[in-house]
C-alpha positions in Angstrom: 23.1 16.7 82.6 20.8 19.6 83.0 23.0 22.3 84.5 20.0 24.5 85.5 18.4 21.7 87.4 21.7 20.8 89.1 22.2 24.4 90.2 18.6 24.6 91.5 19.1 21.5 93.6 21.6 23.1 96.0 24.9 24.9 96.2 27.3 22.2 97.0 30.9 21.4 96.1 29.7 18.0 94.8 27.3 19.7 92.3 29.9 22.2 91.3 32.4 19.4 90.6 29.8 17.5 88.5 29.1 20.7 86.4 32.8 21.3 85.9 33.4 17.8 84.8 30.4 17.8 82.5 31.4 21.1 80.8 35.1 20.4 80.4 36.2 22.4 77.4 32.9 21.9 75.5 31.8 25.3 74.1 28.1 24.3 73.8 27.9 23.1 77.4 29.8 26.2 78.6 27.3 28.4 76.7 24.5 26.7 78.7 26.3 27.8 82.0 27.0 31.3 80.6 23.3 31.7 79.7 22.3 31.0 83.3 25.0 33.3 84.6 24.0 36.1 82.3 20.3 35.5 83.0 17.9 37.3 85.4 17.4 34.7 88.2 19.6 36.1 90.9 19.9 32.7 92.7 21.0 30.9 89.5 23.4 33.7 88.7 25.0 33.4 92.1 25.2 29.6 91.9 26.5 29.6 88.4 29.4 31.8 89.3 31.2 29.2 91.3 31.5 26.5 88.6 32.0 29.2 86.0 35.2 30.3 87.7 36.7 26.8 87.8 35.7 26.0 84.2 37.3 29.2 82.9 40.4 28.8 85.0 40.8 25.3 83.5 39.9 26.4 80.0 40.8 30.1 79.6 40.0 30.2 75.9 36.3 29.8 76.8 36.1 33.3 78.3 37.2 35.2 75.2 33.8 36.0 73.8 32.4 37.0 77.2 35.2 39.0 78.7 33.6 42.4 78.0 30.3 41.2 79.6 32.2 40.0 82.7 33.8 43.4 83.1 30.3 45.1 82.7 28.9 42.8 85.3 31.7 43.7 87.8 30.7 47.4 87.3 27.1 46.7 88.1 25.8 47.8 91.5 24.1 45.3 93.7 25.8 42.1 92.6 25.9 39.3 95.1 29.5 39.0 96.6 29.8 35.5 95.1 29.4 36.9 91.6 32.1 39.6 92.0 34.4 37.2 93.9 34.3 34.5 91.2 34.6 37.0 88.4 37.6 38.6 90.1 39.1 35.1 90.7 38.8 34.5 86.9 40.5 37.8 86.1 43.3 37.0 88.5 44.0 33.8 86.6 43.5 34.6 82.9 45.2 37.0 80.5 43.4 40.3 80.5 43.0 41.7 77.0 44.5 45.2 76.7 41.3 46.8 75.6 39.7 45.9 79.0 42.6 46.7 81.3 41.7 50.4 81.9 38.1 49.8 82.7 38.9 46.7 84.8 41.6 48.6 86.8 39.0 51.4 87.5 36.5 48.8 88.6 39.1 47.2 90.9 39.9 50.6 92.5 36.2 51.1 93.2 35.9 47.7 94.8 39.1 48.1 96.8 38.1 51.5 98.2 34.6 50.5 99.2 34.7 49.0 102.7 31.2 47.7 102.2 32.6 45.1 99.8 33.3 41.5 100.9 36.9 40.9 102.1 37.5 38.3 99.4 36.3 40.7 96.7 38.7 43.4 97.9 41.6 40.9 98.2 41.0 39.6 94.6 40.6 43.1 93.3 44.0 44.1 94.8 45.7 41.2 92.9 43.9 41.9 89.6 44.8 45.6 89.8 48.4 44.7 90.6 48.5 42.4 87.6 47.1 45.2 85.3 49.5 47.9 86.5 52.6 45.7 86.7 54.0 46.7 83.2 53.1 50.4 83.7 55.5 52.3 86.1 53.2 55.4 86.4 50.1 53.3 87.1 52.1 51.3 89.6 53.0 54.4 91.5 49.4 55.6 91.6 48.2 52.2 92.8 50.9 52.1 95.6 49.3 55.4 96.9 45.9 53.7 97.0 47.4 50.7 98.8 49.1 52.9 101.4 45.8 54.7 102.1 44.1 51.3 102.5 46.8 50.1 104.7 46.4 53.1 107.0 43.2 51.4 108.3 43.0 48.1 110.1 42.5 45.4 107.5 41.5 41.7 107.6 44.5 39.4 107.2 43.4 38.4 103.6 43.6 42.1 102.6 46.9 42.8 104.4 48.6 39.8 102.8 47.5 40.9 99.3 48.7 44.5 100.0 52.1 43.1 101.0 52.3 40.9 97.9 51.2 43.9 95.7 53.9 46.1 97.2 56.6 43.5 96.5 55.5 43.0 92.9 55.1 46.7 92.1 58.3 47.9 93.7 60.2 45.2 91.9 59.0 46.8 88.6 59.9 50.4 89.5 
């Protein structure tokens, strides 16, 4: 299978499933997808993000050499919402190495507090930030303040639900 050609055809669930099945846990095939995702063609980057998230969630060990790059991409301005959404979905599901937790938490706060971001990105960022601060009481208290501020404005249901879940998780650890 030529992953690039498949992504260029169209953005469809069928193509995504083909790519996921083709890659499986194969490091070489995964690297082909990563090369497209880390490339310069914005359409291919956007289209590669969807199967990338599913492959990594099924095989978390594949992300290890790229975790720092993914955090850097999340910090980059002007990403398509699909890129950030899928990266945050990955971060929600995999173990976050301690050396990236601080930077990723700051990134999540930036995403959460920017109303111009897509609802799904904000929702995933709330969950990722909650996951990061769960073991840290002081950080949990700070994040609760951010969530209260966010909740003071009308929010989409996806965000409201994530805020409620975050409160429940964080208050259980205080």
